[in-house]
FIKOLZA-1660 file (N, C-alpha, C; in steps of 0.1 Angstrom, whole numbers, plus 5000, padded with zeros to 4 digits):
% residues 83
   i   px   py   pz ch aa at
   1 6466 9086 9333  A  M  N
   1 6451 9087 9333  A  M CA
   1 6447 9102 9331  A  M  C
   2 6439 9104 9321  A  R  N
   2 6434 9117 9318  A  R CA
   2 6420 9119 9322  A  R  C
   3 6417 9129 9330  A  L  N
   3 6403 9132 9334  A  L CA
   3 6398 9142 9324  A  L  C
   4 6386 9139 9318  A  T  N
   4 6381 9147 9307  A  T CA
   4 6368 9154 9310  A  T  C
   5 6361 9149 9320  A  T  N
   5 6348 9155 9324  A  T CA
   5 6348 9160 9338  A  T  C
   6 6339 9169 9341  A  I  N
   6 6337 9174 9355  A  I CA
   6 6334 9163 9364  A  I  C
   7 6326 9154 9360  A  D  N
   7 6322 9142 9368  A  D CA
   7 6334 9134 9372  A  D  C
   8 6343 9131 9362  A  E  N
   8 6355 9124 9365  A  E CA
   8 6364 9131 9375  A  E  C
   9 6365 9144 9373  A  L  N
   9 6373 9152 9381  A  L CA
   9 6368 9152 9396  A  L  C
  10 6355 9154 9397  A  T  N
  10 6348 9154 9410  A  T CA
  10 6349 9141 9417  A  T  C
  11 6347 9130 9409  A  D  N
  11 6348 9116 9415  A  D CA
  11 6362 9113 9420  A  D  C
  12 6372 9117 9412  A  F  N
  12 6386 9115 9416  A  F CA
  12 6390 9123 9428  A  F  C
  13 6385 9136 9428  A  N  N
  13 6388 9144 9440  A  N CA
  13 6381 9138 9453  A  N  C
  14 6369 9133 9451  A  D  N
  14 6362 9127 9463  A  D CA
  14 6370 9114 9467  A  D  C
  15 6375 9107 9458  A  L  N
  15 6383 9095 9461  A  L CA
  15 6396 9099 9469  A  L  C
  16 6402 9110 9465  A  L  N
  16 6414 9114 9472  A  L CA
  16 6410 9118 9486  A  L  C
  17 6398 9124 9488  A  D  N
  17 6394 9127 9502  A  D CA
  17 6392 9114 9511  A  D  C
  18 6389 9103 9504  A  R  N
  18 6387 9091 9512  A  R CA
  18 6400 9083 9515  A  R  C
  19 6411 9087 9508  A  C  N
  19 6424 9081 9510  A  C CA
  19 6429 9084 9524  A  C  C
  20 6434 9074 9531  A  R  N
  20 6438 9076 9545  A  R CA
  20 6453 9079 9546  A  R  C
  21 6460 9076 9536  A  G  N
  21 6475 9079 9536  A  G CA
  21 6478 9089 9526  A  G  C
  22 6491 9092 9525  A  D  N
  22 6496 9101 9515  A  D CA
  22 6494 9096 9501  A  D  C
  23 6491 9105 9492  A  V  N
  23 6490 9102 9477  A  V CA
  23 6497 9114 9470  A  V  C
  24 6506 9110 9461  A  F  N
  24 6513 9120 9453  A  F CA
  24 6511 9117 9439  A  F  C
  25 6511 9128 9431  A  I  N
  25 6511 9128 9416  A  I CA
  25 6524 9133 9412  A  I  C
  26 6531 9125 9404  A  G  N
  26 6545 9129 9399  A  G CA
  26 6545 9133 9385  A  G  C
  27 6553 9144 9382  A  T  N
  27 6554 9149 9369  A  T CA
  27 6562 9139 9360  A  T  C
  28 6560 9140 9347  A  P  N
  28 6567 9131 9338  A  P CA
  28 6582 9130 9339  A  P  C
  29 6588 9141 9343  A  D  N
  29 6603 9141 9344  A  D CA
  29 6607 9136 9358  A  D  C
  30 6598 9133 9367  A  G  N
  30 6601 9128 9380  A  G CA
  30 6607 9137 9390  A  G  C
  31 6607 9150 9387  A  R  N
  31 6613 9160 9395  A  R CA
  31 6603 9167 9405  A  R  C
  32 6591 9167 9402  A  T  N
  32 6581 9173 9410  A  T CA
  32 6570 9164 9414  A  T  C
  33 6566 9164 9426  A  F  N
  33 6555 9156 9431  A  F CA
  33 6545 9165 9438  A  F  C
  34 6532 9163 9435  A  Y  N
  34 6521 9171 9441  A  Y CA
  34 6515 9162 9452  A  Y  C
  35 6515 9168 9464  A  D  N
  35 6509 9161 9476  A  D CA
  35 6494 9164 9475  A  D  C
  36 6487 9153 9474  A  M  N
  36 6472 9154 9472  A  M CA
  36 6465 9157 9485  A  M  C
  37 6471 9158 9496  A  H  N
  37 6465 9162 9509  A  H CA
  37 6466 9177 9510  A  H  C
  38 6475 9183 9504  A  D  N
  38 6476 9198 9504  A  D CA
  38 6467 9204 9494  A  D  C
  39 6458 9212 9497  A  R  N
  39 6447 9217 9488  A  R CA
  39 6453 9224 9476  A  R  C
  40 6463 9233 9478  A  A  N
  40 6469 9240 9467  A  A CA
  40 6476 9231 9457  A  A  C
  41 6484 9221 9463  A  Q  N
  41 6491 9212 9454  A  Q CA
  41 6481 9202 9447  A  Q  C
  42 6470 9199 9454  A  R  N
  42 6460 9190 9448  A  R CA
  42 6454 9197 9436  A  R  C
  43 6451 9210 9437  A  L  N
  43 6446 9217 9426  A  L CA
  43 6455 9216 9414  A  L  C
  44 6468 9218 9416  A  Q  N
  44 6478 9217 9406  A  Q CA
  44 6479 9203 9400  A  Q  C
  45 6478 9193 9408  A  G  N
  45 6478 9179 9404  A  G CA
  45 6466 9176 9395  A  G  C
  46 6454 9180 9400  A  L  N
  46 6442 9178 9392  A  L CA
  46 6442 9185 9379  A  L  C
  47 6447 9197 9379  A  V  N
  47 6448 9204 9366  A  V CA
  47 6458 9196 9356  A  V  C
  48 6468 9191 9362  A  A  N
  48 6478 9183 9354  A  A CA
  48 6471 9171 9348  A  A  C
  49 6462 9165 9355  A  L  N
  49 6455 9153 9351  A  L CA
  49 6444 9156 9340  A  L  C
  50 6442 9168 9337  A  T  N
  50 6432 9172 9327  A  T CA
  50 6440 9177 9314  A  T  C
  51 6453 9178 9315  A  G  N
  51 6460 9184 9304  A  G CA
  51 6464 9173 9293  A  G  C
  52 6470 9178 9283  A  R  N
  52 6473 9169 9272  A  R CA
  52 6484 9158 9275  A  R  C
  53 6492 9161 9285  A  D  N
  53 6503 9151 9289  A  D CA
  53 6498 9143 9302  A  D  C
  54 6486 9143 9305  A  A  N
  54 6481 9137 9317  A  A CA
  54 6485 9122 9318  A  A  C
  55 6485 9115 9307  A  D  N
  55 6488 9101 9307  A  D CA
  55 6503 9098 9311  A  D  C
  56 6511 9109 9312  A  L  N
  56 6525 9107 9315  A  L CA
  56 6528 9109 9330  A  L  C
  57 6518 9113 9338  A  Y  N
  57 6519 9116 9352  A  Y CA
  57 6517 9102 9359  A  Y  C
  58 6524 9101 9371  A  G  N
  58 6523 9089 9379  A  G CA
  58 6515 9092 9392  A  G  C
  59 6507 9082 9396  A  I  N
  59 6500 9084 9409  A  I CA
  59 6506 9074 9419  A  I  C
  60 6510 9079 9430  A  Y  N
  60 6518 9071 9440  A  Y CA
  60 6512 9072 9454  A  Y  C
  61 6503 9062 9457  A  P  N
  61 6498 9062 9471  A  P CA
  61 6508 9055 9480  A  P  C
  62 6507 9058 9493  A  R  N
  62 6516 9052 9503  A  R CA
  62 6510 9040 9509  A  R  C
  63 6497 9039 9510  A  R  N
  63 6490 9028 9517  A  R CA
  63 6484 9018 9506  A  R  C
  64 6485 9006 9510  A  R  N
  64 6480 8995 9500  A  R CA
  64 6465 8997 9498  A  R  C
  65 6457 9000 9508  A  D  N
  65 6443 9001 9507  A  D CA
  65 6439 9013 9498  A  D  C
  66 6447 9024 9499  A  D  N
  66 6445 9035 9490  A  D CA
  66 6448 9032 9476  A  D  C
  67 6459 9024 9474  A  E  N
  67 6463 9019 9461  A  E CA
  67 6452 9011 9454  A  E  C
  68 6445 9003 9462  A  M  N
  68 6434 8994 9457  A  M CA
  68 6423 9003 9452  A  M  C
  69 6419 9013 9461  A  M  N
  69 6408 9022 9457  A  M CA
  69 6412 9030 9444  A  M  C
  70 6424 9035 9443  A  L  N
  70 6428 9043 9431  A  L CA
  70 6429 9034 9419  A  L  C
  71 6433 9021 9421  A  M  N
  71 6434 9012 9409  A  M CA
  71 6420 9009 9404  A  M  C
  72 6411 9007 9414  A  G  N
  72 6397 9005 9410  A  G CA
  72 6391 9016 9401  A  G  C
  73 6394 9028 9406  A  F  N
  73 6389 9040 9398  A  F CA
  73 6395 9040 9385  A  F  C
  74 6408 9038 9384  A  I  N
  74 6415 9038 9371  A  I CA
  74 6410 9028 9362  A  I  C
  75 6407 9016 9367  A  C  N
  75 6402 9005 9358  A  C CA
  75 6388 9008 9353  A  C  C
  76 6380 9014 9362  A  R  N
  76 6366 9018 9358  A  R CA
  76 6367 9029 9347  A  R  C
  77 6376 9038 9350  A  H  N
  77 6378 9050 9340  A  H CA
  77 6383 9045 9327  A  H  C
  78 6392 9036 9327  A  M  N
  78 6398 9031 9314  A  M CA
  78 6387 9022 9307  A  M  C
  79 6379 9015 9314  A  G  N
  79 6368 9007 9308  A  G CA
  79 6358 9016 9301  A  G  C
  80 6355 9028 9307  A  K  N
  80 6346 9037 9300  A  K CA
  80 6352 9042 9287  A  K  C
  81 6365 9044 9287  A  K  N
  81 6371 9050 9275  A  K CA
  81 6372 9040 9263  A  K  C
  82 6372 9027 9266  A  T  N
  82 6373 9017 9256  A  T CA
  82 6360 9012 9252  A  T  C
  83 6349 9015 9260  A  A  N
  83 6336 9009 9256  A  A CA
  83 6329 9018 9246  A  A  C
% end
């Protein structure tokens, strides 16, 4: 998922604030994971989601309810890109 506007970035950041469990963003090689509860790592993860390889990163929530919120965001985001 690639974030291309300030609004998308802000909305996704706000969504991460609402997540109750751990959320990680994994690099394409699977060696590095950014903890989205840690502010410094969150910034690195958000920057990664704005880059040219953003679609290669994985988003890994630990809680099912967080996964549902994130999937809803991703589905809405993808719907805007195809419309």
